[in-house]
N, C-alpha and C positions, 0 to 999 in steps of 0.2 A: 485602521487595522494596525495590530502590533507586530513586532518583529520578534517576539517570543517563539521559539521552536517548541511545537508541541510533540512532534515525533521525529526522530531521525534515524534512519537505518543506513548501515554502510556494508557495501561488498556482499550483498544478499544472493544466495543461490537457491534456486527452487528445482528439484527433481520430480518427474512423473515418472514413477517407477525406476528404469534406468536411464531414462531420457531426461537431458537437462533442459529445462524450459527458459529458465532465465538465470544469468550469470553476472556477478558484478554489480547489481543495481544497487545504486546509492540515492538517497532521497531525503528531502526535508519538508515536513508539513508545518506551516506555522499557525500559531493560535487564530482562529476565526477562519480558517481555509478549509475547504471539503475537498477531499481526495479520495478516489476510488479507481480500481482496476477493472478492465472490461476484458472479457476473454475474446477468442476469434469470432464468436457467433453474436457478440454484443452482450452477452450475459455476464453478470457480476462475477469476477473471479476470486472474490473474497469470501472465506468460509469461517464462521465464527467471529469471536472479537467483540467489541461494544456494540450494544444494539439500542443504547439509549442515545438521544442527541439532545444538546442544550443549545438554546438561542442566545 
């Protein structure tokens, strides 16, 4: 596995209406890693974005 960073996000905040759900999220996903978010009921919390995967 490589140490190349494929995705970097810093200090993200997500609001649901007027309610803050996430504040100050910082993360890195390296090439070859798989990452996802799950909601409180275990359902994926990501909407949109890439839909194609590469092995």
